[in-house]
C-alpha positions in Angstrom: 12.2 -19.0 -81.0 11.1 -16.7 -78.1 7.5 -16.9 -76.9 7.0 -13.2 -76.7 5.8 -10.1 -78.6 9.2 -8.7 -78.2 10.9 -10.5 -81.2 14.1 -12.4 -81.5 16.7 -12.5 -78.8 19.5 -10.0 -79.6 22.8 -11.7 -78.6 24.5 -8.3 -78.5 22.3 -6.8 -75.8 24.1 -5.4 -72.8 23.2 -8.3 -70.5 24.4 -10.9 -73.1 27.6 -9.0 -73.2 27.9 -8.8 -69.4 27.4 -12.7 -69.4 30.1 -13.0 -72.0 32.6 -10.9 -69.8 32.7 -8.1 -72.4 31.2 -5.5 -70.1 32.1 -5.5 -66.4 29.5 -5.6 -63.7 29.6 -5.5 -59.9 28.5 -9.1 -59.1 26.4 -9.9 -56.1 25.8 -13.7 -56.9 26.9 -16.0 -59.8 25.4 -19.5 -60.0 25.0 -22.1 -62.7 21.7 -20.6 -64.0 21.7 -16.9 -62.8 23.9 -13.8 -62.5 23.0 -10.9 -60.1 24.7 -7.7 -60.2 24.3 -4.0 -59.0 22.4 -1.7 -61.4 24.6 1.1 -62.8 21.8 3.7 -62.1 20.2 2.5 -58.8 16.6 3.6 -57.8 17.0 2.4 -54.1 19.9 1.7 -51.7 19.8 -1.8 -52.9 19.0 -2.1 -56.6 20.2 -5.5 -58.1 19.4 -7.1 -61.4 19.0 -10.9 -61.6 19.3 -12.5 -65.0 19.1 -16.0 -66.3 22.1 -17.2 -68.1 20.1 -18.5 -71.0 18.8 -16.3 -73.9 15.3 -15.3 -72.9 13.5 -12.1 -73.9 10.6 -12.2 -71.4 8.9 -14.0 -68.6 6.7 -15.9 -71.0 9.6 -16.9 -73.0 11.6 -18.1 -70.0 8.6 -19.9 -68.5 7.9 -21.7 -71.9 11.5 -22.7 -72.9 13.8 -22.7 -69.9 14.5 -26.1 -68.3 13.1 -27.0 -64.9 16.5 -26.6 -63.5 17.0 -23.1 -65.0 13.7 -21.9 -63.6 14.4 -23.3 -60.1 18.0 -21.9 -60.2 16.7 -18.5 -61.3 14.1 -18.4 -58.6 16.5 -19.6 -55.9 19.1 -17.0 -57.0 16.5 -14.1 -56.5 15.9 -15.4 -52.9 19.6 -15.8 -52.2 20.3 -12.2 -53.3 17.5 -10.8 -50.9 18.9 -13.0 -48.1 22.5 -12.0 -48.8 21.6 -8.4 -48.8 19.7 -8.6 -45.6 16.4 -7.6 -47.1 14.2 -10.5 -45.8 13.1 -8.8 -42.5 12.4 -5.2 -43.7 11.2 -6.3 -47.1 12.0 -5.6 -50.7 10.3 -5.3 -54.1 10.7 -7.4 -57.2 10.0 -5.9 -60.6 10.2 -7.3 -64.2 9.4 -5.1 -67.1 8.1 -6.9 -70.3 7.7 -4.9 -73.5 7.4 -1.3 -74.4 4.5 -0.5 -72.4 6.2 -1.7 -69.2 9.4 0.2 -70.1 11.6 -2.9 -70.7 15.0 -1.4 -71.8 17.1 -4.5 -72.3 15.6 -7.4 -74.3 17.0 -10.0 -71.9 14.5 -11.3 -69.3 15.5 -9.9 -65.9 14.2 -9.1 -62.4 15.0 -5.9 -60.6 15.3 -6.3 -56.7 14.9 -3.1 -54.8 15.3 -2.6 -51.0 16.9 -0.7 -48.3 14.3 2.0 -47.7 10.4 2.3 -47.8 9.7 2.1 -51.5 6.2 3.8 -51.6 3.3 2.9 -53.8 3.8 0.1 -56.4 2.6 2.4 -59.3 1.5 6.0 -59.6 -2.3 6.1 -59.7 -3.7 7.1 -63.0 -4.5 10.8 -63.4 
């Protein structure tokens, strides 16, 4: 059972369907524990999603239930994608939205990797 306020994992979410090959994606990296692919609506010149191959809804769920090998494999995949895209020198941003207040759109834990230009402030300051 997920460790999250997001509820049960939906095996028909778009990322689960990508993992099963039901929906195509432009793959950047495919490892034993992670899949990285280009976002279909990029917010930067490089906008890649990195997802674990297991059924996790949030960071807390992933941290609580994933094996050490899954966690290490996922973290390494994020680093490999940044290196593969040549983003290490200029820099990049990682973002992971958890829940409604953060704007999580797909209930499968994932990290957005943005790069390729200056990205501006992390958040818009409150009004």
